[in-house]
PAVO-575792 format. One record per residue (C-alpha): residue number from 1; residue in one letter; x negated, y negated, z. Coordinates in Angstrom, 3 decimals, decimal comma, padded with zeros to 6 digits, m for minus. Example, Ala and Ser with C-alpha at 12.3 -4.5 7.8 and 13.67 -1.06 7.14 Angstrom:
// PAVO-575792
SITE  num  residuo         u         v         w
SITE    1        A  m012,300   004,500   007,800
SITE    2        S  m013,670   001,060   007,140
This chain:
// PAVO-575792
SITE  num  residuo         u         v         w
SITE    1        M   000,000   000,000   000,000
SITE    2        K  m002,696  m002,454  m001,071
SITE    3        L  m000,162  m005,189  m001,859
SITE    4        E   002,044  m004,807   001,199
SITE    5        N   003,670  m008,107   002,188
SITE    6        K   002,420  m009,810  m000,991
SITE    7        V   004,780  m011,570  m003,404
SITE    8        I   003,597  m011,187  m006,994
SITE    9        V   004,922  m013,010  m010,076
SITE   10        V   004,704  m011,163  m013,405
SITE   11        T   005,342  m013,218  m016,552
SITE   12        G   006,139  m011,111  m019,590
SITE   13        G   007,599  m008,650  m017,128
SITE   14        T   010,221  m007,604  m019,680
SITE   15        G   007,626  m006,164  m022,102
SITE   16        I   006,241  m002,615  m022,290
SITE   17        L   003,047  m003,297  m020,364
SITE   18        G   004,960  m005,624  m018,062
SITE   19        Y   007,266  m002,756  m017,133
SITE   20        H   004,330  m000,693  m015,889
SITE   21        F   002,805  m003,698  m014,127
SITE   22        N   006,066  m004,251  m012,255
SITE   23        K   006,345  m000,632  m011,182
SITE   24        S   002,732  m000,376  m010,043
SITE   25        I   002,959  m003,554  m007,966
SITE   26        A   006,118  m002,285  m006,282
SITE   27        A   004,508   001,111  m005,668
SITE   28        A   001,574  m000,679  m003,994
SITE   29        G   003,978  m002,378  m001,590
SITE   30        G   004,281  m005,727  m003,335
SITE   31        T   007,426  m007,729  m003,950
SITE   32        V   007,749  m008,228  m007,719
SITE   33        C   009,159  m011,372  m009,316
SITE   34        I   009,852  m010,365  m012,915
SITE   35        I   009,797  m013,328  m015,286
SITE   36        G   010,984  m013,063  m018,894
SITE   37        R   013,055  m014,662  m021,632
SITE   38        N   015,559  m011,799  m021,498
SITE   39        K   017,373  m012,270  m018,204
SITE   40        E   019,377  m009,062  m018,582
SITE   41        I   016,253  m006,904  m018,934
SITE   42        A   014,483  m008,749  m016,099
SITE   43        E   017,396  m008,158  m013,750
SITE   44        K   017,800  m004,535  m014,879
SITE   45        R   014,139  m003,801  m014,169
SITE   46        A   014,379  m005,468  m010,779
SITE   47        A   017,463  m003,413  m009,947
SITE   48        E   015,600  m000,226  m010,892
SITE   49        I   012,758  m001,055  m008,507
SITE   50        N   015,176  m001,983  m005,713
SITE   51        A   017,078   001,275  m006,205
SITE   52        E   013,810   003,168  m005,762
SITE   53        G   013,153   001,473  m002,431
SITE   54        G   010,925  m001,329  m003,652
SITE   55        K   011,481  m005,068  m003,673
SITE   56        A   012,010  m007,072  m006,862
SITE   57        I   013,892  m009,957  m008,408
SITE   58        G   014,489  m010,713  m012,094
SITE   59        I   014,373  m014,354  m013,246
SITE   60        Y   014,812  m015,980  m016,628
SITE   61        A   012,034  m018,335  m017,732
SITE   62        D   010,150  m019,258  m020,889
SITE   63        V   006,439  m019,548  m020,050
SITE   64        L   006,166  m022,580  m022,335
SITE   65        N   009,010  m024,428  m020,632
SITE   66        E   007,907  m026,302  m017,514
SITE   67        T   011,482  m026,803  m016,285
SITE   68        D   012,157  m023,055  m016,507
SITE   69        L   008,995  m022,311  m014,558
SITE   70        Q   009,771  m024,905  m011,897
SITE   71        N   013,233  m023,397  m011,475
SITE   72        A   011,746  m019,898  m011,185
SITE   73        N   009,223  m021,161  m008,654
SITE   74        K   012,012  m022,658  m006,518
SITE   75        I   014,028  m019,441  m006,626
SITE   76        I   011,007  m017,432  m005,465
SITE   77        V   010,032  m019,810  m002,663
SITE   78        D   013,627  m020,109  m001,451
SITE   79        K   013,969  m016,318  m001,321
SITE   80        F   010,519  m015,163  m000,194
SITE   81        G   008,798  m018,273   001,148
SITE   82        K   005,515  m017,758  m000,673
SITE   83        I   003,618  m016,475  m003,717
SITE   84        D   000,440  m014,388  m003,335
SITE   85        G  m000,280  m013,339  m006,895
SITE   86        L   000,368  m014,070  m010,555
SITE   87        V   000,015  m011,767  m013,547
SITE   88        N   000,008  m013,744  m016,809
SITE   89        A   001,267  m010,909  m019,005
SITE   90        A   003,380  m012,988  m021,402
SITE   91        G   001,876  m013,101  m024,886
SITE   92        G   001,793  m011,412  m028,256
SITE   93        N   001,403  m012,020  m031,956
SITE   94        Q   003,641  m013,001  m034,860
SITE   95        P   003,616  m011,868  m038,499
SITE   96        K   002,683  m015,231  m040,013
SITE   97        A  m000,454  m015,407  m037,857
SITE   98        V  m001,664  m012,110  m039,353
SITE   99        V  m004,107  m012,397  m042,263
SITE  100        T  m004,117  m009,502  m044,730
SITE  101        A  m006,685  m008,699  m047,410
SITE  102        E  m004,352  m010,215  m050,013
SITE  103        D  m003,959  m013,562  m048,232
SITE  104        D  m005,841  m016,695  m049,261
SITE  105        L  m008,403  m017,458  m046,553
SITE  106        F  m008,147  m021,144  m047,360
SITE  107        N  m004,379  m021,299  m047,146
SITE  108        L  m003,757  m020,023  m043,629
SITE  109        D  m000,489  m020,691  m041,825
SITE  110        I  m001,759  m023,231  m039,299
SITE  111        D   001,621  m023,588  m037,592
SITE  112        A   001,760  m019,846  m036,943
SITE  113        L  m001,780  m019,830  m035,578
SITE  114        E  m000,906  m022,709  m033,249
SITE  115        N   002,236  m020,932  m032,059
SITE  116        V   000,320  m017,775  m031,159
SITE  117        M  m002,328  m019,861  m029,407
SITE  118        K   000,353  m021,668  m027,409
SITE  119        L   002,129  m018,475  m026,367
SITE  120        N  m000,981  m016,620  m025,228
SITE  121        L  m003,196  m019,425  m023,924
SITE  122        F  m000,832  m022,144  m022,765
SITE  123        G   001,688  m019,458  m021,814
SITE  124        S  m000,911  m018,487  m019,209
SITE  125        I  m002,143  m021,956  m018,287
SITE  126        L   001,292  m023,456  m017,605
SITE  127        P   002,475  m020,690  m015,231
SITE  128        T  m000,868  m020,990  m013,444
SITE  129        Q  m000,242  m024,713  m012,959
SITE  130        I   003,228  m024,144  m011,510
SITE  131        F   002,845  m020,956  m009,484
SITE  132        G  m000,806  m021,583  m008,608
SITE  133        R   000,060  m024,755  m006,698
SITE  134        T   002,575  m022,797  m004,638
SITE  135        M   000,028  m020,032  m004,060
SITE  136        M  m002,406  m022,600  m002,665
SITE  137        A   000,244  m023,992  m000,353
SITE  138        T   001,774  m020,747   000,907
SITE  139        S  m000,814  m017,938   000,748
SITE  140        D  m004,064  m017,387   002,647
SITE  141        S  m005,481  m015,066  m000,019
SITE  142        S  m004,108  m015,051  m003,555
SITE  143        S  m005,095  m013,847  m006,990
SITE  144        I  m004,305  m014,619  m010,636
SITE  145        V  m004,838  m011,990  m013,341
SITE  146        N  m004,853  m012,886  m017,041
SITE  147        I  m004,618  m010,477  m019,974
SITE  148        S  m007,343  m010,475  m022,617
SITE  149        S  m007,846  m008,071  m025,554
SITE  150        V  m010,615  m006,197  m027,347
SITE  151        S  m010,007  m008,635  m030,189
SITE  152        A  m011,549  m011,367  m028,013
SITE  153        K  m014,977  m009,739  m028,335
SITE  154        S  m014,937  m007,962  m031,712
SITE  155        A  m013,828  m009,094  m035,148
SITE  156        I  m010,683  m007,047  m035,741
SITE  157        T  m009,167  m007,584  m039,158
SITE  158        R  m005,756  m009,228  m039,639
SITE  159        V  m005,139  m010,515  m036,101
SITE  160        L  m006,770  m013,933  m036,395
SITE  161        G  m004,316  m015,938  m034,279
SITE  162        Y  m004,193  m013,343  m031,523
SITE  163        S  m007,989  m013,022  m031,475
SITE  164        L  m008,462  m016,774  m031,188
SITE  165        A  m006,014  m016,943  m028,305
SITE  166        K  m007,509  m014,056  m026,351
SITE  167        A  m011,056  m015,379  m026,779
SITE  168        A  m009,763  m018,640  m025,314
SITE  169        I  m008,149  m016,712  m022,433
SITE  170        E  m011,530  m015,221  m021,498
SITE  171        N  m013,200  m018,635  m021,494
SITE  172        Y  m010,319  m020,123  m019,493
SITE  173        T  m010,551  m017,274  m016,973
SITE  174        K  m014,239  m017,895  m016,314
SITE  175        W  m013,942  m021,696  m016,257
SITE  176        F  m010,936  m021,815  m013,964
SITE  177        A  m012,309  m019,115  m011,672
SITE  178        V  m015,494  m021,119  m011,092
SITE  179        E  m013,504  m024,259  m010,308
SITE  180        L  m011,291  m022,345  m007,901
SITE  181        A  m014,308  m020,924  m006,098
SITE  182        N  m016,108  m024,250  m005,874
SITE  183        R  m013,060  m026,052  m004,533
SITE  184        Y  m011,200  m023,465  m002,455
SITE  185        K  m013,894  m020,945  m001,426
SITE  186        G  m012,005  m017,766  m002,214
SITE  187        K  m008,530  m018,728  m001,081
SITE  188        I  m007,363  m018,216  m004,660
SITE  189        R  m009,162  m016,252  m007,391
SITE  190        M  m008,781  m015,647  m011,124
SITE  191        N  m009,863  m012,645  m013,199
SITE  192        A  m008,670  m010,832  m016,315
SITE  193        I  m008,225  m007,329  m017,627
SITE  194        M  m009,050  m006,491  m021,228
SITE  195        P  m006,883  m003,687  m022,620
SITE  196        G  m008,072  m001,690  m025,585
SITE  197        F  m005,446  m000,215  m027,884
SITE  198        F  m002,189   000,637  m026,140
SITE  199        L   000,984   001,309  m028,095
SITE  200        T   003,472  m001,541  m027,638
SITE  201        E   006,606  m002,775  m029,374
SITE  202        Q   004,497  m005,127  m031,493
SITE  203        N   001,786  m002,774  m032,742
SITE  204        R   003,477   000,624  m032,819
SITE  205        T   004,446   000,446  m036,500
SITE  206        L   000,932  m000,739  m037,439
SITE  207        L  m000,773   002,161  m035,699
SITE  208        T   001,685   005,045  m036,028
SITE  209        N   004,186   006,341  m038,575
SITE  210        E   007,789   007,206  m037,799
SITE  211        D   006,817   010,858  m037,261
SITE  212        G   004,186   009,860  m034,713
SITE  213        S   001,206   010,462  m036,955
SITE  214        L  m001,488   007,820  m037,290
SITE  215        T  m001,502   005,169  m039,976
SITE  216        S  m004,829   004,460  m041,665
SITE  217        R  m005,326   001,543  m039,263
SITE  218        G  m004,438   003,724  m036,307
SITE  219        Q  m006,994   006,305  m037,405
SITE  220        K  m009,684   003,629  m037,638
SITE  221        V  m008,901   002,587  m034,070
SITE  222        I  m009,183   006,168  m032,817
SITE  223        D  m012,447   006,669  m034,719
SITE  224        Q  m013,880   003,566  m032,996
SITE  225        T  m012,707   004,700  m029,551
SITE  226        P  m015,078   007,246  m027,958
SITE  227        L  m012,240   008,742  m025,899
SITE  228        Q  m010,398   009,391  m029,202
SITE  229        R  m006,959   008,253  m028,078
SITE  230        F  m004,827   005,235  m027,283
SITE  231        G  m004,621   004,079  m023,692
SITE  232        N  m001,741   004,880  m021,380
SITE  233        P  m000,179   001,840  m019,678
SITE  234        Q  m000,710   003,439  m016,273
SITE  235        E  m004,470   003,280  m016,904
SITE  236        L  m004,324  m000,496  m016,651
SITE  237        T  m002,543  m000,569  m013,340
SITE  238        A  m005,402   000,593  m011,100
SITE  239        A  m007,485  m002,375  m012,259
SITE  240        L  m004,516  m004,707  m011,916
SITE  241        I  m003,767  m003,658  m008,344
SITE  242        Y  m007,446  m003,923  m007,427
SITE  243        L  m007,702  m007,478  m008,752
SITE  244        L  m004,470  m008,546  m007,064
SITE  245        S  m005,476  m007,045  m003,719
SITE  246        N  m007,851  m008,307  m001,051
SITE  247        E  m010,241  m005,485  m001,954
SITE  248        S  m011,515  m007,662  m004,819
SITE  249        S  m012,177  m010,677  m002,602
SITE  250        F  m015,733  m011,091  m003,986
SITE  251        V  m014,664  m010,693  m007,622
SITE  252        L  m013,872  m013,731  m009,747
SITE  253        G  m014,293  m014,825  m013,339
SITE  254        T  m014,556  m011,179  m014,368
SITE  255        V  m012,986  m009,505  m017,392
SITE  256        L  m012,548  m005,770  m016,754
SITE  257        E  m012,680  m003,773  m019,992
SITE  258        I  m010,203  m000,888  m020,142
SITE  259        D  m010,640   000,221  m023,729
SITE  260        G  m011,833   003,832  m023,818
SITE  261        G  m015,282   002,618  m024,874
SITE  262        F  m014,056   000,720  m027,964
SITE  263        N  m016,277  m002,323  m027,474
SITE  264        A  m019,258  m000,308  m026,232
SITE  265        F  m019,364   001,826  m029,407
SITE  266        S  m021,262   000,529  m032,450
SITE  267        G  m019,414   002,870  m034,786
SITE  268        V  m022,574   004,893  m035,474
């Protein structure tokens, strides 16, 4: 019960990885505040955790809408009195920010690239601004965990917008973590986890066929991954719980790679 008595906010808690984050936090004794743009799913997931004996609440909020986040923050403080942790799991890609081999490199969709950057980068910065201030005021030991990607470190074809955003997330994580340490001496920390390839709603059709077999892109991913498989969402949760808990009190500005060896392997 590493998160017992801790109140943890999870943005993007209505996504596939968010679902597993929610469950693992509850299993570790934490109270989960599930934030998402689909209120029905957020509330359904909270009800599932509560029915299993955990503690959770589902709240509607868009991570790019400051008013939504302020409202969510008020609901959480009114109900639980504090916030001890934040998981910035909201993010993703969009088709127009993908660059295929047939696309003109000098006619990129700048608006789409900006939108993906906003969702992933500013969709992490803005919740940190809102919930982080409350964490400072109400918690003696708190932690923020961002979500990076293997595309932040390696040039992965097609996903230009997503790669740009996740590279920025890693820089933001290090910069903000240093500032937090210098100013608040460990009262609040920031780190990130870097998932390798996990099947999600957004990439499933790119990596697998309807019958479950691998696409050519999916096969390339497996060939580059020494463990020769995609990750299971549960394999991210041990790192997440560690970074949210007091056991990682001397860890900050770190990006934990959970990628089956993808970035370690040269391909030869």
